[in-house]
N, C-alpha and C positions, 0 to 999 in steps of 0.2 A: 680652784679648793684645793686645799692640801687633805689629804686622807689620813685619819688619825690611824695612827699603829696602834695594835695590838699587844699588849703586854705577853709576856710568855705564859703567865698564869692564865690569861683568859683563853689561851689555845687550849690548855689543859682542862679547863670545866667545860663539859658537856652534860646538859640537863639528861636526867635519865640513868647514866651509868654509875654505878658506886659498888664498890667494891662487894658489898653484900648481894647484888644481884649481878655481878659476875658471875660468882661465887656461886649463885642459884639456876643460872644459865650455863654454866660448864659440867654442873652435876645433873641437869635436865638433859643437856647433850650428850654425856657419857652413858647416862643410865641407860638410854636407849641404844641396841645395838646396830642401830642401823649408821652411827658412827663409823663403822668399821667398812662401810661401802660408799657411803658420801663423801663425796670431792670436798665438800664445801665443809666438813665436820672434820675432815682429815686435815685441812689446810688449817684450819682454826685451831687444832689441838697442837700441831705442828709449831703455828706461831707461838703459842702458850709456851710449849717446850724449848724454843730457840731463846726464850729469854730468861730460861733457869741455867742454874751451872753446870758443865757438862754429864757431870756422874747422874745428876738428878734429872737432866732429859733424858738419858736414856731409860730411866725407870720410868718416869711421863710416860712416854711412847710405848712402852712394854705394855702398862695397865692404866690407861687415862683417867679411868672412875677411880682407882686408886689414887693416882698422881692428882687429881682435884684435891681430892680429901686430904693430901697431903700438904697442901698447899700452903703457906703461911699468910697472915693477914697483910704482911707487909708485901706479899708476891702480887695479891690480889690489887692490892691500891696500886701498886706499879704499874699492873696490866690494865686498871682504869684510867690511870693518865696517860698511857700512850696513846697517842693520836692515830696509831694503825690499828691497833687489834679490834676496836669497836666499828669504827665506821666501814671499815673496808672488809674485814674479815670475820670476828664475831656477828654482825649483821645479818650477812649473808649465812651463817651456817645456822644461826635460830629463824632465819625466815625459812630456809630450807626443810629443817624441823617440823616447822608449825605448816608447812605445805603439804608434806608428808602423813604428818598426824591428823590433818582436816578431816571431817567425816565426808566419804562419797557421795555426789551427789547419784541419785538413782539415773538410769538412762532415760531418755524422753520416752513418753508413751507409759511408763510405768509410774503407778502410783503405790507408794509404801505402806498405804491404808487397805491395799486392797493386792495381797502379792497373788502372784501366778505360780500355779502348780504346773508342774512338768511330769 
């Protein structure tokens, strides 16, 4: 049985990642200063910056929050269509951010409804 080859357009179309979602996620990532010490977030931002013109790349890395706000719709469309930015880098950075922002579970044996006074 012959395998059907996917066209180039099929490889670029990934459900869930739109330029609008990418912009929203990158703004969320850069609004939280955790990006400055998170390896996943820094790698994601470096991957975005690496796809910009050299002058814009340096400016983007200096202030990623302002850099994301200055990106054009065309930049977000190109990033969303890039097969490497979302599955490998973007998803990892966003998952790390979600884990860091998830509410901490109380230690075993303690009940948040009955706090312990020290």
